[in-house]
N, C-alpha and C positions, 0 to 999 in steps of 0.2 A: 155522132153522139152529142146530145145537147148538154148545156151547162148544168142542168138539174141532175142528170144522170152521173156526171163526173163528181158533182158535189156529194151525191148520195154514196158513191163508191168511196170517196175520201172519208166520209163520216163512218162508214162501215169499217174501213181499215183502221181508223183512229180508235173505234170501239174495240176492235180485235186486239190492238196494241195495249189498250188499257186492261182488258181481260187477261192477256198474257202476263203483263206486269203484276197484276193482282195474284194470279196463280203462282207465279214465281215467288212473290213475297210470302204467300201462305205456305208454299212448299218449304221455303228456307226457314221461316219462323217456327213452323210446326215440327220440323225434323228433330230438333233436340228433345222436344217433348215425346215424340214417337220413339226416339231411341231409348228413352227411359221406360216408357209404358207399353210400347207396341210389341207386336209379335215379330219374330225374326224375318218372316216372309214379307211383311208389309214394310219393314225398315230396309230390307235389302233392295226393294224396288225404289223406294224414295231416296235412298242414299246412293243410288247408281250414278256415277259421274256422267254417263252418257245422257241421262235425263237432263242434268244441268247443262251439259254441252249442247244439247238440242234446244232447250228452252231459252237460254240466255241470248244466243245470237239471233234467233228468230224474233224474239221480243224487242231486242235492241235495234234490229234492222227495220222492223215495221215502225217503231216509235221514232227512230231517227229520220226515216224518210218523211213521215207525216210532219214532224216538227220542222224539218228543213224546208219543206214545201210551204208550210204556213208561215215560217219566218220570212220567206221571200215576199209574202203578202203584207204582213203587219210589222215587220222589223223590230219586234220586241225580243230582247235577249234572255229574259228570265227563264222561259221554258227551256231554251237551249242550254243554259248554264246548269239548271237542275238535271237535265238529261246527261250532260257531260260528267257531272259529279256522280250520278247514278251509275254510269257505265264504268267509270274508274273504280268505284266501290265494288261493283259486281265482278269486274275482272280481277281485282286484287283478292277478293273473296274466293273466286274460282281458282286462282293460282295457288293460294295458300290453304284452300279447302276450309275456309272459315265462313260458315253459313250465315252468321250474323251480318257480315259485310255484304254478302249476296242479297240477303233480305233487305237491308238498308238501301242497297243499290236499286233493287226492284221497286221499293217504295218511292225513292227519288225519281225514278223514271215514270212511275205512275203519277206522282205529283207534277212532274213536268208536263205530262199529257193533259192533266186536269187544268193546269195553269194555261196551257196552250188553248184548250177548249174555251176557257173563260176569256182570254185575250182575243181569240178569233171571233167569239160571239160579240164582243164590244167593238172591235176595230174593223171588222170586215162586213160589208153590207150585202152579202149574198147568202 
């Protein structure tokens, strides 16, 4: 496997992590509005704890792997710090079932991935 193929796979994984974080943030921020205005069927699917338990760990795992791998290349701590705060907020929100914390956590993870993308673009020459 050549270097370009590995880099392309890493970029795709990073993109998947960003999309999952965005979906999680939209899910958590839209849920209170849907609870007030949506139908019972739509709300029961969106407020299902299994959806949250499935989305958060997958998004955190992909983002964490990409951020750690890139941190070893450029040694910039800001993306990792944003990620850690996001994970803490997401876990606290999940434990206490407080969607605002989960949404903020997802936004922080997405911001960490975006910051990592910018740092990676500046500091890494591949």
